[in-house]
C-alpha positions in Angstrom: 59.2 59.0 6.9 59.7 56.2 9.3 59.1 58.1 12.5 58.4 61.6 13.9 59.3 63.3 17.2 58.8 66.5 19.0 60.1 68.4 21.9 58.6 71.6 23.3 59.9 74.2 25.8 58.5 73.7 29.3 57.2 77.3 29.7 53.6 77.7 28.5 52.6 81.3 27.9 48.9 82.3 27.3 47.8 84.7 24.7 46.4 86.9 27.5 50.0 87.3 28.9 51.3 88.2 25.4 48.4 90.6 24.8 49.1 92.3 28.2 52.7 92.9 27.2 51.5 94.5 24.0 48.7 96.6 25.5 46.0 94.6 23.7 42.8 93.2 25.1 43.2 89.5 25.7 39.9 88.5 24.0 40.8 90.4 20.9 44.2 88.9 20.6 42.8 85.4 21.1 40.1 86.0 18.5 42.6 87.4 16.0 45.3 84.8 16.4 43.2 81.7 17.3 46.1 80.8 19.6 45.4 80.3 23.3 48.8 79.1 24.4 52.3 78.9 23.1 55.6 77.4 24.3 58.5 79.8 25.1 62.0 78.6 25.7 63.4 79.5 29.1 66.9 80.7 29.8 67.9 77.3 31.1 66.7 75.5 27.9 68.6 75.3 24.6 67.1 74.9 21.2 69.8 72.4 20.4 68.8 70.3 23.3 65.2 70.4 22.2 66.3 69.3 18.7 68.2 66.3 20.2 65.2 65.3 22.3 62.9 65.5 19.2 65.4 63.4 17.1 65.6 60.8 19.9 61.8 60.6 20.0 61.7 60.2 16.2 64.3 57.4 16.3 62.3 55.6 19.0 59.1 56.1 17.0 60.8 54.5 13.9 62.3 51.7 16.0 65.8 52.8 15.0 69.0 53.7 16.9 71.5 56.4 16.1 73.7 53.7 14.6 71.1 53.3 11.9 71.6 56.9 10.7 74.2 57.8 8.1 73.4 61.4 7.6 71.2 64.1 9.1 69.9 67.0 7.0 68.3 70.0 8.6 66.6 73.0 7.1 65.4 75.9 9.2 64.3 79.4 8.6 65.1 80.3 12.2 68.6 80.8 13.4 69.6 79.8 17.0 68.7 83.1 18.5 65.9 84.6 20.6 63.2 86.1 18.4 
């Protein structure tokens, strides 16, 4: 691995907000999950755009350009759909 990159959706959602939607106490949800915030994609964002941004970040981290890449392999357990 020569470089890594990441891109996250702009919207940050708290566990308290998710718990409220599910009718759960926020403190219980936070304690059970150990998660305080998560990133949710907004309607004006696209998973493909986030992937491109992460790839560009990884290339920069590795000191490479797109011309240095012959093949891109991707494996994902998540299709491009809202979950």
